[in-house]
Structures are given as C-alpha cells and as structure tokens.
N, C-alpha and C positions, 0 to 999 in steps of 0.2 A: 257771491256773483250778484252785482251790481243792478241797479236796475235797467243800465243800457244794455248789459250783457244779455238779463232778461229778454230787453225788445225782443234784440236779434235773434235771440236763441228760441222765441215763441212764434216768430215771424218766417223762420228761415226756410219752412216750406214754399211760402208764398213768394218774398223775396226773390227766391230762384227763379220765377218764372223770367225777368227781368232780362236773365243772362244767356239764354238762347239766341234774341236777338242781336244781342253786340257780337255773340260769338260768330254768328252765321256773318255778319259784314266783316269780322278779321278774318275768315276762313274766307272770303272773297280777295278781300286786299292781299292776302297772304299768295292765293291762286295768281294772281295777276302778277304779284314779282316774280312766283314761280316760272310763270310763262316768259317774261323777260330775262329771265337768267339761262332760260332754253334755245331763246333766241339769239343770245350772247353767243353763246357754246357754238350753235349752229353756224354761226358766224366764222369763230375760231377755227371751227372744222372745213370750212369752204377755204380761210386761207390758207391752212396747212396743206389742202389739195392742190392749191395752184402752186405752193413752192415744192410739192413733190413730183408735179409736172416737170415743171423746170428743169427739177435734179436727174430725171429721166430722159431729157432730151439732151442733156451734155453733152453724156459720149457720144452719141451719134451725131453730134453737132463735132467734136474733135475729130472724127473720123474723117469726114467730109474735107476737114481743112487740111488735114495731114497728106488726104491723095492729091490735094492740089498746090498745096503753099504749107510747107511745114512752119514757116516763119510765122502767118498770121495763126498757126496754132498754139505759138508759144507766146501771143499776145492775150490768145484768149484763155490759156493757164493762168498768166497774170491777173485778169481782170478778175476769172472767179475766185483764185485763192485770195484776192487779196479782197475782195468784196461778198462775195459768199453766194454768188448770184448765178444763174444760168438764162439762155435766151428763153422765148417764150416761143418762139414760131419753130414751128415742126417742118423737117425737111424729109423728104421722102426719100426711100434708098435709093431711087435711079438719078438722083441728081450727083452724088458719086460719081456716076460714069458718066455724066454730062460733064462734070468737071473733067475728068482727065482730056476729055474729047474737046475740051473752049477752055486749056487753061487759064487764059489772060482773062476771060470774059467772069469767067471762075474768082478770080482773085479778086476782080473789081467789087463785085457784089458780095464777095464773102468780108471784105473792108467795112460795105456799106452796112450790113447785118453787123456788125462789133458794134457800129455806133447804136444799132437802136436795142442791141442786149443791154448798153449803158443804161439806155433812157428806159426801157422794160425794168431794170434792178433799181432805178430812183423809184419810180412807181409802188414795185413791190415794197421796199423797204419800208415809205409810209404805210402802207394797207396794212403789213405784217408787226409793227413796231410793237403793238397794246399787246397783242395776240402774242408774241416771245416774251414779252416780260410776265403774262401769266403763263404761259406755259412752265419756266423757269421757276415758278413760285408752285406750281401744280403737275408734278410728275406724271398722277395718274392719268391728268386730265387730258395730258399729252397722247398719253396708250388708249384712252378712249377715242378720243379726235381719229387717231390712226387708225383704229379699227372700222370708226364710220368712212373711212376714207378709203380702206380696202374694200368694205362692202359696198360702197356706191361704185367704186371702178372697177371689181370685178365680177364678171358674169358669174361666174361658178356660184359667187355667196349669196344669189339672188335664192337658191335652193338650199341655201345651209350647209356649203360644203366649202371648205378652205384648203389650199395648198398644205396643209399644215396635218390636217383632216377633217372627222366631219364636226358640225356644228350647227345650232338651232336658235333662233333669235325668241325671245319674249317680247312683249311691250309694255311698259308701264305709262300712261300719261302720255303716249307716241313715243315715249324714248326706248331704243332698240337696247336690249340688253343679251351680249352673246353667250348661251352656256355650250361647254364643248362636252359632247359626247363621250362618255368613255368606252374604253377599248373592248371592253367584253359585248357593248351591244354590236352588234353585227347589221341589225336592222332596225332602226329606229320607228320606222310606221308600223310594223308589226308588232309593237308592244303593247299588250290590252290592260287597261287599268279597271279593277276591279274593287269593289267596297270590301275593307279589312276584314277577317274571319272576328275577330276582336269586337268586343261592345264592350259599352260603358254602361254601368249602373252605379245610381248616384245612392252611395254609402254614407255620407256625412254633411251635416250642414254647422260651418262655423259661425257664430254671431246672432247679435239681434239689431233690429233697428229701433232704436229708443231714443236716437239723436235727435230727431225732428217729428218723429209720430209718439200719439199717445193714445189708452186707454187698448191698447195691443197686446194685451197679456191675459189671458184666461185659463183657468183650472178646470179640468175635464173629472169627470165621474170616473174615468178609466185611469186616474193616476196621471194623466198627461197633461203638460203644459203647453197650450197651442200658443204659438207666436207666429211673428214673418219675418224675413230680411229677401231684399231683393225679389226676384218671381214667387220666391217656393216659401209655404206656409208647412211650419215645423211642428209635429205632435209629440213633444220630449216626456217619454216616462220618466220622472224625476228620480223614483227609486231602480227600476230595472237599468236605467241609463242606455236607454235605446230610443230611437226616431223613427218617424214616419213622416212622409213628407206629401203633402197635397201640392200639385205641379200642374193645374190647367189654366193657371194665368199667364199671358204671353206678356207683360210688362209689369214693372213693381209692384207690390203690393203695397196698399196706402192705408187699409182700413182693416179693422175686424169687430164682429161681436156675437157674441153667443147668443141662441134661441133659449127661449123659458124652457123647454127638454131638454136641456143642457145636453143634446148630441145634434143639433143642426146648428151650421157655423154660417154666418154672412160674411164676405172677404170684397173689397173693393180694389181696383187698380189703378193706375194713371194711363194715359194715351200712350205714350210713347210714339215710338215713329220705326219705319219698316229702315231695310238697307237702302232704300233710294230716299229716304227723308221725307215720306208721304207719311202722315197722321193714322196713327192705327184707333181705333176707336173702345173707350174704356168701358167699364161692364160691371157688374155686381155679380159674383157668382154665392149659390146658396148649396151649400154640398154636407153631407153626413160624413160626421168625424170620425164615425166605427168605421165605415166600410171605404169611407174618401171619395164615392160617388159623387158626381155633380147633379145635383136635383132641379136646379134652375136658373137658367141665366138670364140676369133683370135686366133693361135697360143701353141691351147693344146698339149704339147709333142715336142715344138722345143724350147720353151726359158729354160735359165738354171737359176736354184738358183732362180730365181725372176724377177719381170720387174721396171725398176727403173723409166723408163720416155717415157709417151707417148707423141704424136700429131696429131692434126689431120690438114689436109692440107686447104688452105683458097679461092687458085686460081681459085681450082676448085669444089667451091660448100661443100668441105668434101668427096670426093670421097675417099683419101686415108688415111691412119694411120700410123707415122711411131713408131717403136719401141726402145728404149734401153734396153738390157735385164743385166742382174748381173752376166753374165759370166765373167772370166777371161777376156775375147777379149771385153766383151762390144760390142756385137751384135747389128749391126744398120741395121733393117729389115722394108720394107714397103710394107703395106697389103692393097686391094682391099676390102673395108669398107660393100660394097654391099654383094661380092661373099665370105669373110674370106678367098680369096687367096692369097700366100705372092708372092710380083710381083720382089721384089730384096732383098738382104742380102748382110754384109762384116762387115769384121771385124773392130771397131772404135778405140779401144786403150787397151792397160793393164791398163790404171789410171781409177780412178773414173769420171764417165760421170754424171753430174748435172742435164742438160736439152737439150731439144731437141724443134727443131721447124723447121716447113715450112718457107721457104719466102713466104708474102703472097700475092706478085704477081706473083710467078714464083714455080709451085709444083716440078720442077727439082731441085731447089735449098734446099739446108737443111744444118742446121748449128747444130753443138752441143758443149758444154763447158764443162769444169771440171778443174780436179788437172792440171795446168800447160802447159793447153792446149785450144784453139778455132779453131775450122776444120769446113771448109766450103767446102759442099761437091754436086756433082753435079751429076744426074742420067738422065745415057742417055741407052737408049735399054738395059734397065735390067741391066746396070753396073754401079756402083760409081767410081767417081775420088773424089780424096781428095786434098785437099789445106792447108795449116795450116797457123792459122792468125802469122805474123811476127809483134816483138815487135818494133824491131829495136832499137832507142836510148831509149827505153822507159824501166823502171823498169818492167820484168817479174813476173807478180805476182806470190804468189803460188797457188792459186785458182780462177779461174773463175766462179762467182757463180752464174749468171743470164746472158739473153739477153732478147731485145724486136728489132723490125724493127721501126724505124722512119720513119715518112709521105715520105723522100726524097730519103728510098730506103737504107741508113743505116743505121748499126748494131750499137746498144747500149750495152757495157757490163757492168755488174759490177762485181767488183771484191775484194780480201780479203785485199787489200792495201787501200781501200773505196776510188777509185777511178770509175768516168763512163769513161770509152775509147769509142772514138766514131771510127769506122771503115768505110771502103769506098775502093774500087779496085782502083787500081792503075795501067798505064800504063805497059808494059814489059819494064825490064831494061836490053835492047840490049847491050847496052856498058860494063856492068859489067856480064851480064847472057851469054851472046852470042845470036847466032843468033836461032831463036826458042824459046826464052825463053817466057813464057806465063803471065798473068796479074796475078798479086797477090793483098792479102787484108792484107791494112797496117794499122796503127792508124793514121788516119788523127787528133785528136784532146783528148788531157785529161783533164777532169775536176774532182776536188776533190771534194767530196762530202760527206762524213763520216769520222768520228774516228772509225775505225775496220770497218770490211766487210761492202759491200753493197750488203742485201742479197736478196733484189727482186727489179724489176723494174716494172711498171705498165704503160703504156700508157694510155692517156684519151682523150676524142672526139678533135679535135683542134690543136693536134698537142705536147701539154703539157704531162709532165712525172711527174710522182711519184716513190720517191728511198724511201725503209726502212734500217736503218742504225744498226750495231749490236752493240757495243760497247758505241753508242752513242743513242740508242733507240730513234732515231728521224727519223719522215717523213716528206720530204722534196717535196714542189713541183716546178716542173721546166717549164721554159716557153718552146716555141719547139725549141729556141737557147740555150739553157743550162743554161740560167740567173735562179738564184734561185727568187723565187716568197713569196713563206710561207713557214714555217714549224711550227712541234710542237713536245715534247716528250711524249712519253708512260710513265706510272708509273713503277717504277724500278722491284714493284714486280710481274710483270708479264714477264719479259723478253726483248730481242730484236724482233724488227719486222721480222718474218720470210716471212711473206707474203700479199700482199694488193689486194684487191678486190674492184672496181669501183661499188658503187650502182646507183649516180645518177649524177655523177660528182661533188656534193659537198660531200655527205655521202660516207663514207670509211666503210669498214671491214677489220681489220688486226686480222692476224692470227699471234700470237708468239711463240716464242722457249721454252716457260714455260705452253705450252698448253692452252692456251686461245683464245679467239675470241674476239677482241672488235667492238665495234660500236660508231663513231661520227664523228665530222667536226673538220678542223682546228681552227674554234670559237670556240665551245662548248668543245672541248673535247671529250674522249673517255671513255666509260665504257665498262664492261667489260657483253657478254651474253653469253658465253658459258667459264665453268673453268673446270678443271681438276687436276688429280695429275702429278705429272711428273716423276715418278718412280714406281717400285714393292711397290704394296700396302699387306696388309696381316691381319689389325685391321678393322673390321666391326663387328658396333651392332647397333641395332635399339631401338627406346623409347620405354617402358611400356606402354605408352596410349598413344602419341603423332605420328602425321605423320611426323616424323623427323627421320633419321639415321648418324651415326657417323662412317668416315673411315679415315684411317691412315698407314703411309707406309714409306718406304724406305725415301723418300723425305722430313721427318722429319715434314710434316705439318701431322695438325689435323684439320679436315673440318667436320663441321656439315653443312647438306643438308636437304631441307624440300620436302617431295616426291609430296607432291600436288600441289605446285609453280613450281616443276623440276628447284630448283636452288641453290644455296650454300647459306647457311646463313650467316656465318662466318668461320673463317679460320685462326689458330692459328700457329708460327711456335716454335719448340722445337727444343734442342742442340743434342738431338738423334734420332735415328729411334725408331717411333712408330708401336709395333707389335702386341697388341692386346686391346681390349676395352669392356666395360660393362656399361650399363646404373643400376643406383642403381634403385632398385624397385618403391623408393619415386618420381623417374625422376628428381630430383632436379642436381643431379652431375653426372658425368661419371669417370670411372677411365679409365687408359691406362698405358699400360704395356711395357717398354722400352727395347731397345736391350743392355742395361748396368747391367740390375736387378735393374735398379728404375723405381717406376711407381708414377702417378702423381693423385689427383684427383680434375678434373674442376668442378668450379658452371658453368652451361650453360644459366646463364641469364650476369654475368659479366665476362665471360672467364676467372675468376682469377683462381691460383691454391689455393683449401683449404686445400690438406693434402699433403703431400710425404713420402715416405719410399722407401727404397732399401732393396732387397733381394739376397743375394749373388753377384756375379760379373759377371753372364751369362745371357744371354738374357731371355725373359720373353714369352711366349706362350700361355697361357691363363689367362682373368679375369673372375670371375664369382662369381656374389651375388648369396645367399640366398634367398628362395623364398619371405621370410618377411623382406632381409635386412639388419639382427642381424648380418650376419656374412660374408665377402669377401675372396673368394681362389684364392690364387695367385700361378700360375702354373710355373715351373720354368724349364731352359734346363741342371739347377744342381742336377736333379730328385726330388728334394721337390717339395712340395706343404704346403706351408703357409698359415694358417689360419688368420685371425684378426677379433676381435669382431666390429662392425659399431655402432656408436651412435652418437646423436646431428645431424640427419638428413641425415647422410653420409657425416659427417666434420670433424669426429672423428675415430681415429683407432688406436687398440688397439693389440700386438700382443698376439693370443691367444693360439696358437700350430703349430706344423710342423707335417706333413704327412711326415714317413721316411720308405721304403721300395720299391719304386722305383729300377729298375738296369737301365735304362736310363732316357732320359728327358721328360718331361711331354708333351703331346701334345693335349688334349682334356681332359673336365672334366664336370660332372654338377652333380647338389645337387638333391638329393629325395624331393620329396613334404613335406614333415613333416619338412626339412631343416637340420636334423639330420646325415644323411648320404653322402657320397662323392662317386662317381662309376669317375675312370680316365684311361686313357690309357697314353702308352708313346711309343717310338719311337722303342723301341722289340715287340711289338704288346701284351704287355700286360694288362691286365683287370683286376684292383685290387679295392675294396669296403674297406670305411672309416667309420668307429663309429667318428664323430667328437664329439658330444656331450657326448660320452665316453672318452673324451681325445684325438681324433684325433688317437686313434688304427686300426692298421691294421686287417681288418674281414678275418681272415685266413681261415676259410670253405667259398668259393665264392657260396656255393649251399643256402646258407641262406640268400644272396640275390635276387634270381631269381625271387621273384613275387613282390620285391620292387617297387614303381611308382616314376616316374622319373619328378622332375619339367620342365626339357628342357632334349632333347635329340641331344647333338652334339657328342658323342662319337662315332668315327666311329668302333668301336670294339664293340658287343655287340648281342646277340642274337636277337634283335628285328632289326637289322638293316642288318642282316648278308648276306642279298640277294642283297642289294647293290654292291657286290664284285664280281668282273669278274672273272671268271675263269683261272689261270696264272696269277692273280695279284700279284705285289712284295711288298706290303706294302704301299707304299708311291704312288698309285695310285690316291687314293682318299685323298684330301687334307683338307674335312670340308664336314660336312653336318648339316644339321637344321630339324629336327621336328615340324611341323604347330604347333600352340597352341591349335588348335581342333584336334591335334593327326590323323589326315586322309590321311596326305601325309609327307614325308619326301624328301627336296630337296638334291642335291650331287653336289660338287664342286670336277672334275676331273683332272688329269695332262693330259688330250688330249684336251683341250679348250673347252670342254662341261658341261652344266649343266643339271642334270637328275631329273626326279619326278619320285619317287617311291609310292607305296600305302604304308602306316604305319599302322602295322607291316609289314616287309617283310623278315620274317626269313628262307627263302627258296633259296636255291643256284639259280643262274640263275634267278632273279625275273622280269619282264618286267617293262619296264619302258617309259617314254616322253621324247626324248632328243631332245635339244636345241642349237644351234648354234649362235656365235658372238664374243665370246672370240677369241684372238688371240693368247693367248698364255696360261699358265695352269690356272685355275682358283683358286684362293687361298681361297675364302670365299664365304657360302651364309647365308643368313637371313630372316626371315619371317619379316613383321610387325606385329605392337600389335595388328590387327584384321585381319590377313590372307589375306587381299586384296593384297598385295604386295608381290613380292620377291626381293630382292636382291642380286645380284652376284659381286664380283670383280674382276677383273684379276691382275698377276702376270706384266709380264714386258710391255703388252699391257695398261696399266696404264687405263684403260678402266671401267667405272662402269654400269652397264645395271641394269632397272630398269624392272620387269617382273609385268606384270598385271593376279591375279589368274583367271582363270574363270572355269565355271561349279562346280560339287561338291556337294553332298548330307547332308541328314541329320545324316547318321550314323558315329558313333565315331570309331575311333579306334581301341579301345579293344574291344568295340561292336563285331567289323569285326571281330577279332582274336577270341573270342570265339565261334561265330557262325558258322566259318568255322571250325571246331573241332569235331570229331567226340567223340560220350561217349566211344569207345571203348577202351580199355589200350593196346594194343599192342605196344611192344617196336620199334620205328624207327631203322632204319637202316641210318649207317652213311652216312653223306652227307659231303661232301668235292667241294672246290669254287678256 
C-alpha cells in the first residue's frame, strides 16, 4: 500500500462528508429531468386522445352523409383511407333527420365540412408526428397512454371500474398505475389489512467494519469479542460460536471503547437522517455487556454529524468519558459517566482526529492525534489547555494513526511513515523561548516499524507491545524497550491490519481493512472467524433446497454462505461488479449478472464458470430461472429482457428470444407458476406481462393477467403488494421485496435502513407491518430461505448481511386469506391512492 493509498484509506470516513451535497444536487437535477419526461408523456397522451376522438366521430359522419348523399360519403372514405384522419367537428344525431328533410342544403354543408376535414387533418398531422414516432419505438408507452385516455374519458374509471372488470389506481410521484383486481375478490373495500402473525428475530450478523474505523475490537472476560457493523454491536463468543447483539443505536456505529471494569461499553454513532431527510441527533450509549441494558445516553443534541472517538478515564476507575465529535471543529468534551452531564468542552482542531485517550495515571491529561498533529491536553477547573507535540528534527508525518501509553509514562505513536515515535516531557527551554516558557512534549526516539502506516498499537502485560502494519500486513511484537521479538504476516486477501485485541497474551484477535476478524498466534498463524463484503451489495439469492445463500456486490466478490454454520463457505473474485444472482432450480449451478452486461454460470462444487454470455453493454439488474429451470430470464438496464433456454442441467444456454417493450431499465421480474409468462417492472414504474411460450410477446391487455399465479413475487409494483408503499413514495423508496414460499408474508427492503414484514397479499394502501432496524444504509435486497425458516437482508454501503429467524405464523395460506377476507357483494370499489 503506497502512501497515497494510505492517505485515501486514512481519511475515507472524513472525505465522505463531501459527497452528500453533490449527491443532493444530482438528485435535484435528476428530479427536474424526470418531471420534463412526465410532461412530455402527458402531451403525448393528449395527442392520442385527440386522435381517438376523431376516430370515434368518423362513423357518425359517414352515417349522416350516406343518409343525404352517397357520393359525398365515397369522397370522405377516400380522404380518410388515404390520409388516416377524421373530422374533429361533432354532429348531433338530429342532424341526420334535418338532412333528409332539406337534402339540397345538407349536400352543400357536407361539402364545406369535407374541406374543414382536410384542414383539421393537416393540423393534427403536425401535432402528432413526433408522438407517432415515439409510439412506434415504444409499444408499452402506447398502451399506457391509451389507459390514461380511457381513464380520462370514461366516467366509470373514476371509481376504478372498467368495462373489462374492476381496477384500482395507485399513484407514484403523481403518476397513475392501474392495478386489476383478481376475480376472487368480490369487494375490495371490505378487505382488512393486518400485520402478519409471523415476526423476525435477529439471528446472525455477517461482517465487521474495519475498512474505515479503528480501535473497534475488544475481548471481554466472558470469552466474547465485541465489535460493530452497521447499527449493530456484536458480542461473538469465539469458542462457542454464538452471537448476542446490542441494538439500541439508531444509525451506524462509529466508535467503541471498553470500561476499565471490562463490563461496561461506550459506543458512539453517526447522525444519519430520517425518512424525510431530516438529520437525526448522534449520541453515545454506555451499556452493560452482560445484560445488554443501556445505562446512560450521553450528548443527545450536543454532538454534530456523529461521534468519531470515545475513551474512558482509568485513574478514577472510569468516572469520566471523553468524546470527539465529527463537527468541523471536532469538539472535545468530557462527561460524567454516572450523571450523564458534560464536565468540559473545547474545540480541538479542524483536521481529522483519529484517536483520544486519558492518561491512565492522571485523568486531567488527555491526548488526541490525527492528521498532522498530536495534542496534549490538560483539564483544570473545567478549562482545557493544549500543547502541540513538537517534531523538531524528525520528519512530520501526514497522519498520526494511533498511540498508547508505556509503563514508564511515555507516549508511543504510530504514523503513516511506518514509525513508532516515543514522546516525553522536556524541560522548558528558557534560553530559546525566554522567561515563563513551559515544558513541552518532544520526540525522544524514533523506531522504524513497518512499511506503510502503523495502523494500531496494542500494549501487553509486562510492557511488551504489538504493532500492526498497513502495506506490509505484518504484526510485530516488541519488547518494553522497543526491540523486535517476533513477527508474522496476515494473508493478502484480508487486507491490512486495522486493530489488534489481546486474548491471553499469546492468542490475538486481528481486525483488518477488508472487514475480517482473524484469530491466531505467532506460532500457528491466523484464520478468519468473521468475514464480510467490503463494498456495496446488491445481489442476493437463496438455494432452492439447501441452507445456503449467495451474495455479490461492488467489491467484485461472489460469496457463498452457510446459514446453519453461520460462516462463509467460499468466495471468488470477478473482474466486474456482481449485481444480481439466481440459483438454478436443480441447485447445482448459480447465475450471476454483472455490471457490463455479461453474466456467468458457476458450478457450486468446483466454483468454475460453466457458461457465460453477454447481453448488451449495460448493467444487468435481475436473473430469474423459470420454475422448472427450462428458461433463464435476464433483465438489463438497456430496457430488454433476454430469454434463454436451459439444457444440460443448467450448463448450456441458448438464446430463445427477447422481450422488447419497456421504456426504461428493468428492475424486477417473476415467472408464472406454469413457466409460460413473465411479469416485469421497470425504472419508470411500468408493469408489463409477457407470453414467453408464445414467442416473448407483450400482452397488451394487462387485464387478462389479473388471475395468473406467480412462482415468485419480487416485483415491487403489483396488485398483491400495493399496500407496502407508503403515502408520498417517490418510486425508489422500496428497493426489493420477496414473498415467502408459503405465500403468507412478504418482506420489504426500503431506502431508510428498514426491513418490513407484511402479510401477503397486502393490496390496500397503508397496510400495517412489523418494522426492523439494524442496517445503517439503504437495504438493497431481501430473500427467504428455501423453507422460510430465515430471511436474509443485505445493506448497501454498510456492507452488512443480517440473518433473521422467522418465528410464529399459522397454517392459513395467503390465497385463502385473500379469498376469506373478500365479501360476496359486487359493489364497485372507490379508488385508492398511495
């Protein structure tokens, strides 16, 4: 790892603060563009409405002309056949009677009308020319425009009832989406939505946040390692391989420290935002690691942006807590742990701060370090005084990464140059600084330790010291006088050493920059006991018959996990991002869609690529096998769904056809239970249906698909899941959903870090649900295991996988629940909006 890479890694947490503003600006621009598109489509619908009115008036005009003058009718037929237009002037039915009684007058007037027809045709041609071209390119847009025309022109449509049957509309960003009510529902208004009897219980947390956090791994006397990822603090028993979870934080946990009593823990979180974009207040929790009870909540409403570092005092048995927040001034504050009151506060620096600690022998002395600084603070009568460490003849490093106190009272710092610096007090230099000069802290010794940064220092009993390196990935044991004694190197695939926790003087726990926790010794080496992804995840699939699941994401890793053993089975690296995946129904292979339009088929046993293909040059968003495994559907951001026939037990793929009709990128799709049809959603909130067996044809009458049964239900738009959308949703608030195999419940992944559990079906707005916290970023995907015993959810930027146990429930199937909730009356439902 070169110095520039170190710099990027060191300040990754701080530099990320610049991106929300840029992201907000881009979202505003995107919203404006989407509004323009909506206006264009509205204009298109208006043009189609005018054309339709003319078409409807043509037969009436013909009847009137035939009644008074057969010759004039022939002329009108020639005009309409050659130019495809009709008159826009509506004639009343009584005009035909007047034409019979005044034949000569009507002939003259009809001739004038024929001239007007020609003028109207030319004007209409100009208005509809561009719209017609657009309709030719997008059949689905034509269908939707015609639906809008029908809803605007039909009085019955205002109540959600069409001539074909009943329907209901929901609105996303002001756009109407028509849902057709299945035949087994006789009275939509009488349906009652209730939360499901099933509930979720957090079973396991996969992953660790080592990429951009430090000093966040400790070993408890209970035999548990305590660390965090997303909003969850995990207590993992390294021998029993069990987990407990502290879940009182409302957003991502950023820092962690252990009290001198080895029982109490302090943890700080970032601010975050709520679903309306309003900032949430960060705070520090002090809690009991035995009972998981929160003892104190500190600083709510005081800290800005988040809490970056925390530390307990030692000299007074942990009576005080020191906190550094993430504001521009990185406010340093000291709090009374028992009372939860602030004792003192001061602005520390505008530069990034990485660590803070009390002097173990004097609670009035505090040290902070970070970018280009190490500060020595003295607290007296509620006031801070600061002294800056003087580097003197030594090269000033860009980052002071960490520090510890030696048994002699010296301060040892690790920096980005790979050195361990020993700091001590020096007498006041009266000759140079003059009378009244105060003592200073200066470097007493420089020890070359690592190639690249020294990310962590860990003191051992007896005065020995452990250091962890960046570029060289080494762990070195030093004697009390900083003579190297032993060293080892961790495997490259785990990244650099981020933090070290001492277990018993010999055995160590090591947190790495690639979000792994290793366990081992210098003699026997290290093995991973916790592993996870290191970047945003989107792809998630569960095996059709085994308790395993697969994930993939922006870190180019494809990982297979075992749900019962709670561990990683295998992991391979790809050349591109993996964004979606699905298991073949026979369970022997899995297909993975990539960011370039390429997709792979992997053998689960050998991990070898048995087939690969490329569809377009844009990212793939969904892979879905048909129920019998004879077809594979590949949804792409190029607006197409590619269909492949599958043979040789999922190892041979032949292009069968292509579904062309969506006007935006494909987001979700599902197969019917008979494997003949597909339901799909797109980025502009379309719901389309396809006849695959009939040649990948678009089913233009969506009403005919209202009673079709689906093998899976992952489409976020559809009648059966309409109730999962909150009022005022913008169409991107729900990233994924998944119906259970029992068809009793549907799990939802939203943009506000929540996992929801609804009853299935839930076709009415504002349906109640159970809501679960844990993720610290948008939840990108959810999926039930093959027997519905567990639900998996994956986060975006939090790189976290949560495994939930499904508890409760009864024998009633989802379809039976829907039928029993419906009345036998046939009253027409009122329109529902969401």
